[in-house]
Structure formats: structure tokens, C-alpha cells
Legacy VTK file of the C-alpha trace (Angstrom):
# vtk DataFile Version 3.0
C-alpha trace
ASCII
DATASET POLYDATA
POINTS 234 float
2.100 51.809 -10.950
-1.160 50.529 -12.493
-2.863 53.831 -11.609
-0.114 55.769 -13.394
-0.390 53.535 -16.467
-4.151 54.088 -16.743
-3.840 57.848 -16.246
-1.048 58.175 -18.788
-3.033 56.181 -21.352
-6.015 58.491 -20.819
-3.879 61.621 -21.066
-2.208 60.451 -24.272
-5.620 59.748 -25.810
-6.826 63.160 -24.696
-3.878 64.823 -26.360
-4.740 63.042 -29.611
-8.473 63.686 -29.689
-8.962 66.942 -27.803
-7.531 70.423 -28.429
-5.217 70.312 -25.416
-2.188 69.890 -27.672
-0.864 72.693 -29.835
0.704 71.856 -33.170
3.559 73.474 -35.052
4.642 73.444 -38.661
8.141 72.408 -37.644
6.676 69.633 -35.445
9.103 70.401 -32.618
7.737 68.884 -29.447
7.474 69.734 -25.774
6.344 67.255 -23.135
5.166 68.397 -19.721
5.528 65.894 -16.877
4.752 66.088 -13.196
1.760 66.806 -11.018
-1.312 69.044 -11.021
0.677 72.250 -11.581
1.601 71.626 -15.244
-1.803 69.932 -15.635
-3.484 73.245 -14.832
-5.672 71.842 -12.076
-8.677 73.938 -10.993
-8.364 76.373 -13.890
-11.593 74.731 -15.039
-14.379 73.261 -12.930
-14.352 69.850 -14.555
-10.622 69.008 -14.385
-11.280 66.185 -16.838
-8.232 66.917 -18.966
-5.229 69.270 -18.894
-6.323 72.878 -19.105
-5.445 74.904 -22.182
-4.515 77.645 -19.719
-1.751 75.540 -18.140
1.712 77.030 -18.497
3.181 74.332 -20.816
0.548 75.166 -23.428
1.325 78.880 -23.156
4.992 78.093 -23.710
4.175 75.894 -26.673
2.035 78.566 -28.265
4.761 81.172 -27.852
7.477 78.897 -29.258
5.322 77.166 -31.891
5.797 73.736 -30.298
3.575 70.686 -30.252
2.760 70.124 -26.580
1.850 66.868 -24.877
0.782 67.393 -21.277
1.373 64.333 -19.087
0.820 66.094 -15.783
-1.142 63.918 -13.338
-2.882 65.501 -10.333
-1.671 63.963 -7.081
1.503 62.492 -8.596
4.496 62.133 -6.284
8.156 62.185 -7.243
8.404 58.436 -6.614
5.520 57.751 -8.986
7.077 59.997 -11.629
10.315 58.034 -11.357
8.388 54.772 -11.766
6.832 56.111 -14.967
10.201 57.270 -16.294
11.701 53.849 -15.663
8.901 51.521 -16.632
6.011 53.124 -18.518
6.441 52.528 -22.252
3.952 55.208 -23.300
5.645 57.767 -21.087
9.110 56.831 -22.309
8.144 56.873 -25.981
6.668 60.363 -25.637
9.850 61.562 -23.932
12.026 60.119 -26.715
10.325 62.279 -29.322
10.596 65.535 -27.361
12.791 68.572 -27.967
11.888 70.105 -24.595
10.817 68.546 -21.293
9.053 70.618 -18.640
9.176 69.020 -15.176
7.312 70.179 -12.070
7.150 67.729 -9.167
7.471 67.630 -5.387
4.449 69.466 -4.076
2.571 66.295 -3.168
5.606 64.878 -1.375
5.658 67.950 0.861
1.913 68.459 1.275
1.688 65.096 3.017
3.746 66.487 5.909
1.392 69.455 6.248
-1.673 67.213 6.127
-0.222 64.851 8.714
0.345 67.791 11.070
-2.963 69.448 10.120
-1.161 72.773 10.432
2.347 74.177 10.427
2.922 73.793 14.137
5.400 71.211 15.281
6.888 70.323 11.928
10.188 68.599 12.609
12.996 69.651 10.277
14.395 66.108 10.519
11.105 64.847 9.121
11.276 67.451 6.372
14.879 66.440 5.644
13.843 62.808 5.089
11.139 63.801 2.616
13.522 66.169 0.838
16.192 63.472 0.609
13.743 61.119 -1.098
12.453 63.899 -3.347
15.953 64.848 -4.476
16.869 61.231 -5.156
13.712 60.764 -7.235
14.234 63.967 -9.226
17.898 63.107 -9.835
16.994 59.607 -10.977
14.143 60.860 -13.178
16.385 63.380 -14.955
19.000 60.683 -15.500
16.369 58.374 -17.012
15.150 61.157 -19.299
18.712 61.932 -20.327
19.131 58.317 -21.483
16.094 58.672 -23.745
16.544 62.070 -25.351
18.822 65.036 -25.950
15.930 67.353 -25.143
16.433 70.436 -22.989
14.975 69.676 -19.555
13.442 72.569 -17.617
13.083 71.654 -13.939
10.917 73.979 -11.847
11.555 74.253 -8.134
8.681 74.540 -5.647
6.729 77.698 -4.902
5.084 78.390 -1.534
1.518 76.993 -1.732
0.479 78.783 1.479
1.768 82.369 1.228
-0.717 83.503 3.887
1.172 81.430 6.489
4.081 83.848 6.310
7.425 82.998 7.880
6.233 79.708 9.423
6.575 77.937 6.068
9.440 79.952 4.658
12.173 78.213 6.656
11.423 74.665 5.429
10.712 75.871 1.885
13.909 77.887 1.777
15.827 74.805 2.935
14.068 72.593 0.385
14.762 74.884 -2.533
18.415 75.395 -1.626
18.794 71.617 -1.901
16.656 71.441 -5.041
18.612 74.207 -6.752
21.931 72.605 -5.841
20.778 69.299 -7.291
19.828 70.849 -10.635
23.108 72.765 -10.707
24.963 69.479 -10.231
22.916 67.767 -12.952
23.563 70.635 -15.368
27.238 69.648 -15.551
26.452 66.365 -17.299
22.849 66.619 -18.560
20.956 69.216 -20.582
18.983 70.558 -17.635
18.113 74.060 -16.423
16.515 75.294 -13.198
13.406 77.472 -13.433
12.918 79.385 -10.184
9.187 79.257 -9.419
9.897 79.841 -5.720
11.331 83.316 -6.243
8.837 84.196 -8.972
5.864 83.511 -6.661
7.384 85.051 -3.549
5.353 88.088 -2.496
2.559 87.320 -4.969
-0.364 85.613 -3.189
-2.537 86.520 -6.187
-0.691 83.851 -8.169
-2.465 81.142 -6.133
-6.198 80.390 -6.208
-7.778 81.579 -2.969
-8.331 78.686 -0.567
-6.331 76.400 -2.843
-2.682 75.550 -3.557
-2.837 75.716 -7.362
-1.873 78.664 -9.569
-4.391 81.154 -10.857
-4.391 82.062 -14.544
-1.926 84.819 -13.632
0.251 82.328 -11.769
0.246 79.983 -14.753
1.241 82.897 -16.988
4.179 83.615 -14.663
5.296 79.977 -14.765
5.207 80.127 -18.560
7.090 83.430 -18.627
9.974 82.275 -16.439
10.230 79.043 -18.416
10.377 80.935 -21.709
13.012 83.268 -20.287
15.139 80.263 -19.364
14.739 78.797 -22.868
15.964 82.056 -24.370
19.090 82.401 -22.198
LINES 1 235
234 0 1 2 3 4 5 6 7 8 9 10 11 12 13 14 15 16 17 18 19 20 21 22 23 24 25 26 27 28 29 30 31 32 33 34 35 36 37 38 39 40 41 42 43 44 45 46 47 48 49 50 51 52 53 54 55 56 57 58 59 60 61 62 63 64 65 66 67 68 69 70 71 72 73 74 75 76 77 78 79 80 81 82 83 84 85 86 87 88 89 90 91 92 93 94 95 96 97 98 99 100 101 102 103 104 105 106 107 108 109 110 111 112 113 114 115 116 117 118 119 120 121 122 123 124 125 126 127 128 129 130 131 132 133 134 135 136 137 138 139 140 141 142 143 144 145 146 147 148 149 150 151 152 153 154 155 156 157 158 159 160 161 162 163 164 165 166 167 168 169 170 171 172 173 174 175 176 177 178 179 180 181 182 183 184 185 186 187 188 189 190 191 192 193 194 195 196 197 198 199 200 201 202 203 204 205 206 207 208 209 210 211 212 213 214 215 216 217 218 219 220 221 222 223 224 225 226 227 228 229 230 231 232 233
């Protein structure tokens, strides 16, 4: 929790003193929360602060919104929930938002792949346990956000970070996203939340992911912004 507090303090200072926030005349606000995907990791070599090429900033520019990017590389869904429940800086930023962009879960799942060192022998029961915890954390995070604000919450599901692996990763990812999508559908009945389908948008597009990496290219970030904007306009 201390690590999250320090990182959030740094990110909030960055968004005040560096041009990684975009400002609007109407002062409507968007806050991006989650991991390295909304942060725009590896779009620049330094990775010292959220990239201006990250998809939340593209969305903010298109919609004339002030954007605060609280993405933290390496963040898990459990850590995001901790911030939503107990980090005053995080919560205060959320309160003042008109839109929330949420992308989380990749680090929860990447741990399984790292533990196995490859895709061989992944036990679906092991995947199911991770997914159960992920879904609980996302549900609880959205509920915490809903207590703080009437903002529209855009929840992205999880794209395939290893498209070159083919069908070997598709089964667990398909299972994960069925559960993820069902959760957001349930939440939409009593919170202001919408699902943004990154999984389908990236399917069949290996060029959306940096070669030898798991993070989106500039084109991939553009696609994430585009599907988010489309959802906002529905």
C-alpha cells in the first residue's frame, strides 16, 4: 500500500507540473486508473511519466477533457482496490471526475505465465482462481468508485498480450473475458459502467502490440482510444 501511495503522489505531481494532462475550457475531467496500459508504458524510452501517446490522453483531446492519468506500471487488481478504498489522493481525484477509464488485470494473469515460463501445462483451475480474485477486485473497485462519483466508468477487458502464441492462449483468455464481460454487464444494471471490448479489437492485429513486449504500440493505443470514444458516444 505504501508503494501505491508514493507512486500516486508522484503521478499527481506530474500531472500538475508536466504536460501529461490536457485541459478543457469546460473543465470536464477524465481520470485513467489501472496498470501500464493506460500509462502508455514503453511508448517512450524513459517511462518516467505517463506518455502523451497513451489512449486516455487521446480520448481527452478528442472530447476536450482534462485528463489525469493514474496508471501505475505493474499494478494488480488487488492493489487498485486498495487505492480505491484507502488512498485519499486517489479518491479525491475520482470524486472530481466526469469519466473514469479503467484497465486492470494483465498483471494478475501474467504471473501465471511467468510461473510456468511458457504456456504449457497451465491448469484451468489455477486460472479460475486468479480470475475469481480479479473479478472480485474489479467488482469491488467499481462499487467504491460508484460511491464517490456519478462519473461514467469505462471498463476495458483484457486483450491477448501474446498473439504469436495462437490458440494456446485463446482458450484461457476467452474464458476470462466471458467472465469479465458478464461482470460488467451485471454492474451496468446498478452503476454507470460500460464495457469496452479491447479483446475483440486487438484480435487478429499483432501490430497493435510492441514486438517482443506485451504493451500496445502507438497504433494499439489509438485503437484503445477509438473503441473507448465509440462507447462514450453510444
